[in-house]
C-alpha positions in Angstrom: 102.0 -44.2 78.9 105.6 -45.2 78.7 107.9 -45.6 81.7 111.4 -46.6 80.9 110.2 -47.9 77.4 107.6 -50.0 79.1 103.9 -49.2 78.4 101.6 -49.0 81.5 98.0 -48.5 82.2 96.8 -46.5 85.2 93.3 -47.1 86.6 91.3 -45.9 89.6 90.6 -42.4 91.0 90.9 -42.6 94.8 93.8 -44.9 94.4 95.7 -44.9 91.1 96.9 -48.4 90.3 99.6 -48.9 87.6 100.2 -52.2 85.8 102.0 -53.2 82.6 99.6 -52.8 79.6 100.8 -56.2 78.2 100.7 -58.1 81.5 101.5 -61.8 81.1 103.3 -61.0 77.9 105.9 -58.6 79.2 107.6 -58.8 82.6 109.9 -56.5 84.6 113.5 -57.5 84.4 114.6 -54.9 87.0 111.6 -54.0 89.3 113.6 -51.7 91.7 114.8 -49.5 88.8 111.3 -49.4 87.2 109.7 -48.5 90.6 112.1 -45.5 91.0 111.2 -44.3 87.5 107.5 -44.6 88.2 107.9 -42.8 91.5 109.6 -39.9 89.8 106.8 -39.8 87.2 104.1 -39.3 89.9 101.4 -40.9 87.8 100.2 -43.6 90.2 100.0 -44.5 93.9 100.5 -48.3 93.6 102.3 -50.5 91.1 101.2 -54.1 90.6 103.1 -56.7 88.5 103.1 -60.4 88.2 105.9 -63.0 87.9 105.6 -66.5 86.3 105.8 -69.4 88.7 107.1 -71.8 86.0 110.3 -69.7 85.5 112.8 -69.2 88.3 112.9 -65.5 89.1 114.1 -63.5 92.1 111.7 -63.1 95.1 111.2 -59.4 95.8 110.6 -57.9 99.2 107.2 -56.4 98.3 103.7 -57.2 99.4 102.4 -60.1 97.3 99.2 -62.0 96.7 98.5 -65.0 94.4 97.4 -64.4 90.8 95.3 -67.3 89.6 96.2 -68.3 86.0 94.7 -71.1 83.9 97.7 -73.2 82.8 98.1 -76.6 81.2 101.3 -78.4 82.0 101.9 -81.6 80.0 104.7 -84.1 79.1 104.1 -84.3 75.4 101.1 -84.1 73.0 100.5 -87.9 72.9 100.5 -88.2 76.6 98.1 -85.2 77.0 95.8 -86.6 74.2 95.5 -90.0 75.9 94.7 -88.3 79.2 91.7 -86.5 77.8 88.2 -87.8 78.5 86.3 -89.4 75.6 84.0 -86.4 75.2 86.9 -84.0 74.7 88.5 -86.3 72.1 85.3 -86.9 70.3 84.5 -83.2 70.0 88.0 -82.5 68.7 87.6 -85.3 66.1 84.2 -84.0 65.1 85.7 -80.8 63.7 87.7 -82.8 61.2 84.8 -85.1 60.4 82.6 -82.1 59.6 85.2 -80.6 57.2 86.9 -78.0 59.4 90.3 -77.2 58.1 93.0 -75.6 60.3 95.8 -73.6 58.7 98.1 -70.7 59.5 96.6 -67.3 58.8 98.0 -64.0 57.7 96.5 -60.6 58.5 95.4 -60.0 54.9 92.0 -58.5 53.8 90.3 -61.9 53.4 91.2 -63.0 56.9 90.3 -59.6 58.5 86.9 -59.7 56.8 86.4 -63.2 58.3 87.3 -61.9 61.7 84.9 -59.0 61.3 82.1 -61.4 60.5 82.8 -63.4 63.7 83.1 -60.3 65.9 79.8 -58.9 64.6 77.8 -62.1 64.9 76.5 -61.0 68.3 77.0 -58.1 70.8 77.2 -60.6 73.7 79.7 -63.2 74.5 79.6 -65.3 77.7 76.6 -63.3 78.8 78.4 -59.9 78.8 79.0 -57.1 76.3 81.5 -58.2 73.7 84.3 -55.6 73.5 85.2 -56.4 69.8 81.6 -56.0 68.5 81.3 -53.2 66.0 85.0 -52.8 65.3 86.0 -51.9 61.8 88.7 -53.6 59.8 91.4 -51.1 60.7 90.8 -51.5 64.4 90.8 -55.3 64.1 94.1 -55.2 62.1 95.7 -53.1 64.8 94.5 -55.3 67.6 95.8 -58.5 66.0 99.1 -57.0 64.9 100.6 -56.9 68.5 103.9 -58.8 69.1 104.4 -59.8 65.4 107.9 -61.2 66.2 106.6 -63.9 68.6 103.0 -64.6 67.7 101.2 -66.8 65.2 97.5 -67.2 64.2 95.7 -70.4 63.2 92.4 -70.1 61.4 89.6 -72.6 61.3 87.9 -72.8 58.0 84.8 -74.6 56.7 84.3 -74.6 53.0 86.7 -71.7 52.6 84.9 -69.6 55.2 86.7 -68.5 58.4 84.7 -69.8 61.4 87.2 -69.3 64.2 90.8 -68.6 65.0 93.4 -68.6 67.8 96.3 -66.2 68.3 99.3 -67.7 70.1 102.2 -65.9 71.9 105.5 -67.7 72.5 107.0 -66.6 75.8 109.7 -67.9 78.1 109.2 -71.7 78.1 105.4 -71.1 77.7 102.8 -70.7 74.9 100.0 -68.2 75.7 96.6 -68.1 74.1 96.0 -64.4 73.4 92.7 -64.8 71.8 90.5 -67.8 70.7 87.0 -67.4 69.3 84.6 -69.1 66.9 81.2 -68.4 65.4 78.0 -69.4 67.3 76.4 -70.6 64.1 79.2 -73.2 63.6 79.2 -74.5 67.2 78.1 -77.9 66.0 81.3 -78.3 64.1 83.4 -77.8 67.3 86.0 -75.4 65.9 87.0 -74.2 69.4 87.9 -77.7 70.3 90.0 -78.2 67.2 91.8 -74.9 67.8 92.6 -75.9 71.4 94.0 -79.2 70.3 96.1 -77.5 67.6 97.5 -75.0 70.2 98.7 -77.9 72.4 100.1 -79.6 69.3 102.1 -76.5 68.4 103.4 -76.2 71.9 104.6 -79.8 71.9 106.3 -79.3 68.5 108.3 -76.4 70.0 109.3 -78.4 73.0 107.1 -76.2 75.3 105.2 -78.0 78.1 103.2 -75.0 79.5 100.1 -73.5 77.8 98.6 -70.4 79.5 94.9 -69.4 78.8 94.1 -66.3 80.8 93.0 -66.0 84.4 91.4 -68.9 86.2 87.7 -68.8 85.4 84.4 -70.5 86.4 81.2 -71.1 84.5 81.2 -72.1 80.8 84.7 -70.8 79.9 86.2 -72.4 83.0 84.5 -75.7 82.1 86.0 -75.5 78.6 89.5 -75.1 80.1 89.0 -77.9 82.6 87.9 -80.2 79.8 91.3 -79.8 78.3 93.2 -80.3 81.6 93.9 -76.7 82.5 94.5 -76.2 86.2 94.7 -73.2 88.5 98.3 -72.0 88.6 99.2 -69.5 91.3 101.8 -66.9 90.5 103.0 -64.1 92.7 101.4 -60.7 92.1 103.4 -57.9 93.8 101.9 -54.6 95.0 104.4 -51.7 95.6 103.3 -48.4 97.2 104.8 -45.4 95.3 103.8 -42.7 97.8 102.1 -42.1 101.2 98.7 -42.7 99.6 99.8 -46.0 98.2 101.1 -47.1 101.7 97.7 -46.3 103.2 95.9 -48.0 100.4 97.8 -51.3 101.0 97.1 -51.1 104.7 93.4 -50.6 104.1 93.2 -53.2 101.3 92.2 -50.7 98.7 94.7 -52.0 96.2 92.3 -54.9 95.4 89.7 -54.4 92.8 86.1 -54.5 94.1 85.4 -57.7 92.2 88.4 -59.4 93.8 86.8 -58.9 97.3 83.5 -60.5 96.4 83.0 -64.2 97.3 82.9 -66.5 94.3 79.3 -67.7 95.1 78.2 -64.0 94.8 80.1 -63.6 91.5 78.4 -66.7 90.0 75.0 -65.5 91.0 75.7 -62.0 89.7 77.0 -63.4 86.4 73.8 -65.3 85.9 71.7 -62.3 86.6 73.8 -60.2 84.2 73.5 -62.7 81.5 69.7 -62.7 81.8 69.6 -59.0 81.9 71.8 -58.5 78.8 69.9 -61.2 76.9 66.6 -59.4 77.6 68.0 -56.0 76.9 69.4 -56.9 73.5 66.4 -58.9 72.6 64.1 -56.0 73.5 66.3 -53.6 71.6 
């Protein structure tokens, strides 16, 4: 859905929450004007949007709560590399020793077939259903074609075979990891580590000192980020009621997603149970 040339998604039934479809990649330059357009459209009860903490932006008089992003801030590549623990450096070096080659990738048929093979290696990733599993080449091409003017892709190859890749987005004084993935079968070659190092190297070459990698996370993915010195970076997330229902929703705390109200210890336990259940279900199937 387009509002003033900005694409939004609306979710929820009792309370309809609108947010930018490309959150963290697009930002509102004029929130008041956008809010008025959205109110006239009558498609949502509450609007939520984020602002980056590393860029000076106006503070708006709307209800706000912290959004927890995973951000690496560094002085330069050499300084960051020296600050890594030995295990991280050794794993990054292992990729090169085992013959992993990193090079820029284009969305040609060969690359897309390689991505297709990676996506269809397993229906599960991080213990949950993998959203890209089963996609055909046309769907993969469309997914990876977003923001062509400010993105780049680096592929990790072993003996000519694509075993991983990272898609990077260059924003305002920040480089964002849109997608990073590698095959399970080639885990021993550490392609994910090599791709992460290359992402930091590219940022440094561009004079960028901030690298953003999704929301702050726990578990295996969170440990991977911490290994490369990512930290929790709190940014303001605004919530704006668009009608009387939205006003009531904010007063009752209904603007928060159910998962955002659950204590982290419960989430960790639930994630473990979900991983076991998914593993058993797909093995049984």
